[in-house]
Residue frames as a rotation matrix with the C-alpha (Angstrom) as fourth column:
THR 1
-0.642 0.137 0.755 5.27
0.277 0.959 0.061 -10.25
-0.715 0.248 -0.653 4.10
LEU 2
-0.914 0.316 0.255 3.11
0.234 -0.101 0.967 -10.50
0.331 0.943 0.019 1.02
ASP 3
-0.094 0.946 -0.312 -0.05
0.940 0.188 0.286 -10.51
0.329 -0.266 -0.906 3.13
GLU 4
-0.079 -0.051 -0.996 0.91
0.659 -0.752 -0.014 -7.17
-0.748 -0.657 0.093 4.65
ILE 5
-0.912 -0.362 -0.192 1.42
0.084 -0.625 0.776 -5.63
-0.401 0.692 0.600 1.21
GLU 6
-0.656 0.739 0.152 -2.03
0.326 0.095 0.940 -6.56
0.681 0.666 -0.304 -0.01
ASN 7
-0.536 0.553 -0.638 -4.40
0.670 -0.182 -0.720 -4.23
-0.514 -0.813 -0.273 1.77
ASP 8
0.578 0.808 -0.118 -6.70
0.586 -0.511 -0.629 -1.26
-0.568 0.294 -0.768 0.95
PHE 9
0.584 -0.348 -0.733 -3.77
-0.410 -0.906 0.103 0.72
-0.700 0.241 -0.672 -0.46
PHE 10
-0.340 -0.814 -0.471 -1.71
-0.901 0.139 0.410 -1.83
-0.268 0.565 -0.781 -2.30
THR 11
0.800 0.493 0.340 -2.31
-0.338 0.841 -0.423 -4.88
-0.495 0.224 0.840 -4.50
LEU 12
-0.357 -0.925 0.129 0.49
-0.423 0.283 0.860 -7.16
-0.833 0.252 -0.493 -5.57
GLU 13
0.538 0.581 -0.611 -0.12
-0.759 0.018 -0.651 -7.72
-0.367 0.814 0.451 -9.32
GLN 14
0.760 -0.411 -0.503 2.91
-0.075 0.714 -0.696 -9.77
0.645 0.567 0.512 -10.16
CYS 15
0.634 -0.573 0.519 5.57
-0.681 -0.096 0.726 -11.32
-0.366 -0.814 -0.451 -8.00
LEU 16
0.721 -0.585 -0.371 8.60
0.155 0.659 -0.736 -12.79
0.675 0.473 0.566 -9.72
SER 17
0.444 -0.558 -0.701 11.69
0.891 0.362 0.276 -13.40
0.099 -0.747 0.658 -7.67
MET 18
-0.502 -0.761 -0.412 13.48
0.760 -0.615 0.210 -10.11
-0.413 -0.207 0.887 -8.58
ASN 19
-0.946 0.240 0.218 10.64
-0.023 -0.720 0.694 -8.18
0.323 0.651 0.686 -10.26
TRP 20
-0.491 0.822 -0.288 7.44
0.743 0.222 -0.631 -7.17
-0.455 -0.524 -0.720 -8.47
THR 21
-0.718 0.407 0.564 4.55
0.112 -0.732 0.672 -5.13
0.687 0.546 0.480 -9.87
VAL 22
-0.607 0.490 -0.626 2.37
0.711 -0.017 -0.703 -3.42
-0.355 -0.872 -0.337 -7.29
ILE 23
-0.191 0.610 0.769 -0.79
0.498 -0.615 0.611 -1.34
0.846 0.500 -0.186 -7.76
MET 24
-0.900 -0.075 -0.429 -1.03
0.412 -0.464 -0.784 1.58
-0.141 -0.883 0.449 -5.37
HIS 25
-0.036 0.965 0.258 -4.66
0.828 -0.115 0.549 2.63
0.559 0.234 -0.795 -4.66
MET 26
-0.907 -0.255 0.335 -4.81
0.077 -0.884 -0.462 6.31
0.414 -0.393 0.821 -3.74
SER 27
-0.578 0.688 -0.439 -7.49
0.689 0.124 -0.714 7.05
-0.437 -0.715 -0.546 -1.13
GLN 28
0.070 0.691 0.719 -10.57
0.840 -0.429 0.331 8.91
0.537 0.581 -0.611 -2.20
SER 29
0.912 0.278 -0.301 -9.97
0.406 -0.715 0.569 11.23
-0.057 -0.642 -0.765 0.76
SER 30
-0.035 -0.999 -0.035 -6.36
0.944 -0.045 0.326 11.84
-0.327 -0.021 0.945 -0.26
LYS 31
0.530 0.173 -0.830 -5.40
0.111 -0.985 -0.134 15.48
-0.840 -0.021 -0.541 -0.78
SER 32
-0.591 -0.792 0.152 -3.26
0.125 0.096 0.988 14.46
-0.797 0.603 0.042 -3.77
VAL 33
-0.134 0.489 -0.862 -4.39
-0.917 -0.390 -0.079 15.27
-0.375 0.780 0.501 -7.30
TYR 34
-0.631 -0.135 -0.764 -4.10
-0.524 0.801 0.290 11.53
0.573 0.584 -0.576 -7.79
HIS 35
-0.611 0.479 0.630 -6.85
-0.567 0.292 -0.771 10.72
-0.553 -0.828 0.094 -5.24
SER 36
0.434 0.824 0.364 -8.99
-0.435 0.545 -0.717 7.70
-0.789 0.153 0.595 -6.27
ASN 37
0.488 -0.309 -0.816 -6.42
-0.828 0.131 -0.545 6.67
0.275 0.942 -0.192 -8.91
GLN 38
0.861 -0.332 0.384 -4.47
0.161 0.896 0.415 3.43
-0.482 -0.295 0.825 -9.28
ILE 39
0.539 -0.775 -0.330 -0.75
-0.842 -0.501 -0.199 3.76
-0.011 0.385 -0.923 -9.82
ARG 40
0.970 -0.208 -0.124 1.33
0.184 0.966 -0.179 0.88
0.157 0.151 0.976 -11.15
ILE 41
0.444 -0.871 0.211 4.84
-0.889 -0.400 0.221 0.60
-0.108 -0.286 -0.952 -9.64
ARG 42
0.800 -0.295 -0.522 7.52
0.080 0.915 -0.395 -1.90
0.594 0.274 0.756 -10.46
LEU 43
0.615 -0.652 0.443 10.19
-0.676 -0.147 0.722 -2.90
-0.405 -0.744 -0.531 -7.92
LEU 44
0.731 -0.472 -0.493 13.33
-0.140 0.603 -0.785 -4.41
0.668 0.643 0.375 -9.43
PHE 45
0.862 -0.390 0.325 15.48
-0.292 0.142 0.946 -6.15
-0.415 -0.910 0.009 -6.83
SER 46
0.321 -0.843 -0.432 19.20
-0.725 0.074 -0.684 -6.58
0.609 0.533 -0.587 -7.33
HIS 47
0.355 -0.251 -0.901 21.34
0.375 0.920 -0.109 -9.29
0.856 -0.299 0.421 -5.88
GLU 48
-0.716 -0.687 0.124 22.52
0.199 -0.372 -0.906 -6.79
0.669 -0.625 0.404 -3.24
TYR 49
0.114 0.835 0.539 19.01
-0.660 -0.341 0.669 -6.55
0.743 -0.432 0.512 -1.75
PRO 50
0.661 0.743 -0.109 18.44
0.715 -0.578 0.393 -6.05
0.229 -0.338 -0.913 1.28
PHE 51
-0.068 -0.762 -0.644 21.66
0.819 -0.411 0.400 -4.07
-0.569 -0.501 0.652 1.52
LEU 52
-0.978 -0.067 -0.195 20.63
-0.055 -0.826 0.560 -1.79
-0.199 0.559 0.805 -1.34
PRO 53
-0.140 0.988 -0.058 16.97
-0.283 -0.096 -0.954 -0.77
-0.949 -0.117 0.293 -2.05
PRO 54
-0.070 0.186 0.980 15.22
0.821 0.569 -0.050 -2.03
-0.567 0.801 -0.192 -5.17
LYS 55
-0.992 -0.125 0.019 15.04
0.106 -0.736 0.669 0.11
-0.070 0.665 0.743 -8.29
ILE 56
-0.257 0.944 -0.205 11.64
0.400 -0.089 -0.912 1.83
-0.880 -0.317 -0.354 -8.40
VAL 57
-0.979 0.014 0.202 9.78
0.189 -0.292 0.937 2.35
0.073 0.956 0.283 -11.62
PHE 58
-0.279 0.925 -0.259 6.47
-0.194 -0.318 -0.928 4.30
-0.941 -0.209 0.268 -11.86
GLU 59
-0.782 0.042 0.622 4.84
0.579 0.418 0.700 2.63
-0.231 0.907 -0.351 -14.84
THR 60
0.432 0.895 0.109 1.86
0.900 -0.421 -0.112 4.98
-0.054 0.146 -0.988 -14.48
PRO 61
-0.361 -0.618 0.698 2.95
0.635 -0.711 -0.302 8.41
0.683 0.334 0.649 -15.69
LEU 62
0.441 0.492 -0.751 2.81
0.885 -0.378 0.273 11.04
-0.150 -0.785 -0.602 -12.96
TYR 63
0.150 -0.397 0.906 3.41
0.293 -0.857 -0.424 14.71
0.944 0.329 -0.012 -12.91
HIS 64
0.929 0.045 -0.367 5.25
0.369 -0.029 0.929 15.35
0.031 -0.999 -0.043 -9.65
PRO 65
0.707 -0.698 0.111 8.34
-0.652 -0.705 -0.281 17.44
0.274 0.126 -0.953 -8.73
LEU 66
0.052 -0.705 0.707 10.01
-0.772 0.421 0.477 14.37
-0.634 -0.570 -0.522 -7.27
ILE 67
0.170 0.112 0.979 9.29
0.379 0.910 -0.170 12.14
-0.910 0.400 0.112 -10.30
ARG 68
0.003 -0.294 -0.956 10.90
-0.763 -0.618 0.188 12.48
-0.646 0.729 -0.226 -13.72
GLU 69
0.923 0.379 -0.066 10.61
-0.314 0.643 -0.699 10.60
-0.223 0.665 0.712 -16.95
SER 70
0.165 -0.790 -0.590 13.35
-0.762 0.278 -0.585 8.15
0.627 0.546 -0.556 -17.97
THR 71
-0.123 -0.242 -0.962 15.13
0.285 0.920 -0.268 5.51
0.950 -0.308 -0.044 -15.84
THR 72
0.842 0.534 -0.077 14.49
0.190 -0.160 0.969 5.27
0.505 -0.830 -0.236 -12.13
CYS 73
-0.331 -0.890 0.315 16.67
-0.135 -0.286 -0.949 6.56
0.934 -0.356 -0.026 -9.35
SER 74
0.486 0.526 -0.698 16.48
0.526 0.462 0.714 5.34
0.698 -0.714 -0.053 -5.79
ARG 75
-0.508 -0.806 0.304 18.54
0.237 -0.470 -0.850 8.07
0.828 -0.360 0.430 -4.17
MET 76
-0.096 0.522 0.848 15.73
-0.741 -0.606 0.289 9.11
0.665 -0.600 0.445 -1.87
PHE 77
0.922 0.377 -0.085 15.61
-0.235 0.721 0.652 5.63
0.307 -0.581 0.754 -0.37
GLU 78
0.274 -0.888 -0.370 19.35
0.551 0.460 -0.696 5.12
0.788 -0.013 0.616 -0.28
MET 79
-0.341 -0.374 0.863 19.60
-0.380 -0.785 -0.490 8.08
0.860 -0.495 0.126 2.18
HIS 80
-0.046 0.446 0.894 17.31
-0.999 -0.036 -0.033 6.37
0.017 -0.894 0.447 4.65
TRP 81
0.569 0.309 -0.762 17.85
-0.494 0.869 -0.016 2.72
0.658 0.386 0.647 3.64
GLY 82
-0.341 -0.657 0.673 18.97
-0.927 0.353 -0.126 -0.08
-0.154 -0.667 -0.729 5.88
PRO 83
-0.791 -0.021 -0.611 18.78
-0.297 0.886 0.355 -3.86
0.534 0.462 -0.708 5.63
THR 84
-0.835 0.543 -0.094 16.02
0.362 0.413 -0.836 -3.89
-0.415 -0.731 -0.541 8.23
HIS 85
-0.292 0.751 -0.592 13.70
-0.701 -0.590 -0.401 -1.97
-0.650 0.298 0.699 5.89
ASN 86
-0.585 0.162 0.795 11.41
0.423 0.897 0.129 -4.02
-0.692 0.411 -0.593 3.67
VAL 87
-0.765 0.310 0.564 9.03
0.543 -0.159 0.824 -3.70
0.345 0.937 -0.046 0.71
LEU 88
0.305 0.930 -0.204 6.17
0.919 -0.231 0.319 -2.54
0.250 -0.284 -0.926 2.91
TRP 89
0.066 -0.362 -0.930 8.37
0.538 -0.772 0.339 0.37
-0.841 -0.522 0.144 4.15
ILE 90
-0.896 -0.429 0.114 9.21
0.300 -0.398 0.867 1.31
-0.327 0.811 0.485 0.51
LEU 91
-0.411 0.802 0.433 5.51
0.731 0.005 0.683 1.21
0.546 0.597 -0.589 -0.48
ARG 92
0.435 0.546 -0.716 4.52
0.871 -0.457 0.180 3.39
-0.229 -0.702 -0.674 2.45
GLU 93
-0.295 -0.659 -0.692 7.21
0.333 -0.750 0.572 5.86
-0.896 -0.061 0.441 1.55
LEU 94
-0.923 -0.011 0.385 6.10
0.380 -0.182 0.907 5.93
0.060 0.983 0.172 -2.13
TYR 95
0.102 0.994 0.047 2.49
0.935 -0.112 0.336 6.53
0.339 0.010 -0.941 -0.99
LYS 96
0.352 -0.042 -0.935 3.78
0.614 -0.744 0.265 9.55
-0.707 -0.667 -0.236 1.00
VAL 97
-0.756 -0.651 -0.063 5.65
0.327 -0.460 0.826 10.76
-0.567 0.604 0.560 -2.10
VAL 98
-0.625 0.582 0.520 2.51
0.635 -0.008 0.773 10.66
0.454 0.813 -0.364 -4.29
GLU 99
0.397 0.865 -0.305 0.36
0.880 -0.265 0.394 12.17
0.260 -0.425 -0.867 -1.56
GLY 100
0.064 -0.443 0.894 2.96
0.174 -0.877 -0.447 14.83
0.983 0.185 0.021 -0.80
GLU 101
0.930 0.324 -0.174 3.31
0.192 -0.022 0.981 14.13
0.314 -0.946 -0.083 2.92
GLY 102
0.739 -0.613 -0.282 6.11
0.359 0.003 0.934 15.32
-0.571 -0.790 0.222 5.21
ARG 103
-0.135 -0.923 -0.360 9.50
-0.057 -0.356 0.933 15.54
-0.989 0.146 -0.005 3.66
TYR 104
-0.648 -0.078 0.758 7.96
0.682 0.384 0.622 14.72
-0.339 0.920 -0.195 0.31
ASN 105
0.351 0.789 -0.504 5.73
0.473 -0.614 -0.632 17.80
-0.808 -0.016 -0.589 0.28
SER 106
0.257 -0.221 0.941 5.90
0.961 -0.044 -0.273 19.15
0.102 0.974 0.201 -3.27
ALA 107
0.950 0.061 0.307 6.07
0.039 -0.996 0.079 22.75
0.311 -0.063 -0.948 -1.93
ASN 108
0.626 -0.771 0.117 9.29
-0.338 -0.133 0.932 21.83
-0.703 -0.623 -0.344 -0.21
ALA 109
0.063 -0.605 0.794 10.59
0.494 0.710 0.502 19.90
-0.867 0.360 0.343 -3.24
ILE 110
0.899 0.431 0.081 9.88
0.262 -0.379 -0.888 22.38
-0.352 0.819 -0.453 -6.03
TYR 111
0.743 -0.640 -0.196 13.41
-0.665 -0.673 -0.324 23.69
0.075 0.371 -0.926 -6.13
LYS 112
-0.007 -0.686 0.727 15.13
-0.530 0.619 0.580 20.37
-0.848 -0.381 -0.368 -5.54
ARG 113
-0.567 -0.259 -0.782 16.32
-0.811 0.343 0.475 18.07
0.145 0.903 -0.404 -8.29
PRO 114
0.535 0.818 -0.211 13.93
-0.776 0.574 0.261 15.14
0.334 0.024 0.942 -8.92
MET 115
-0.324 -0.676 0.662 14.88
-0.888 0.459 0.034 12.10
-0.326 -0.576 -0.749 -6.92
VAL 116
-0.267 0.333 0.904 12.60
0.214 0.935 -0.281 9.42
-0.940 0.118 -0.321 -8.41
GLU 117
-0.669 0.010 -0.744 12.12
-0.677 -0.422 0.603 9.07
-0.307 0.907 0.289 -12.12
THR 118
0.215 0.819 0.532 9.48
-0.314 0.573 -0.757 7.28
-0.925 -0.004 0.380 -14.19
ILE 119
-0.819 -0.368 -0.440 9.64
-0.535 0.216 0.817 5.03
-0.206 0.904 -0.374 -17.26
THR 120
0.204 0.976 -0.080 6.96
-0.929 0.167 -0.331 3.31
-0.309 0.142 0.940 -19.21
ASP 121
0.878 0.034 -0.477 8.90
-0.264 0.866 -0.425 0.23
0.399 0.499 0.770 -20.46
VAL 122
0.139 -0.832 0.536 11.42
-0.910 0.107 0.401 -1.85
-0.391 -0.544 -0.742 -18.52
ALA 123
0.013 -0.218 -0.976 13.12
-0.702 0.693 -0.164 -4.81
0.712 0.687 -0.143 -20.05
């Protein structure tokens, strides 16, 4: 639910029916180089949602081995996606990506092709 999304780590900035903008607040104690930063993320939902994950756009430019400039790609979520997952699950996974936790550890991802891309302007 929207109440669950708005907590210490995420703020819902804009919520249109198929286009959400969320601000991710990186913890001050985070081990990421992005600690204490705010990262703007746009979620673009298709008519196939919840059977397909939303398109993910990092509007805040990031330098990360799993994030590349241009249009977004949701392959990393498609591998683990199911209709029982929700926006909160996506946001938690994105936080792990930026923080470099678990399977998203940049040391493990250095030689893999980027799975999420970033753009600065979405129509």
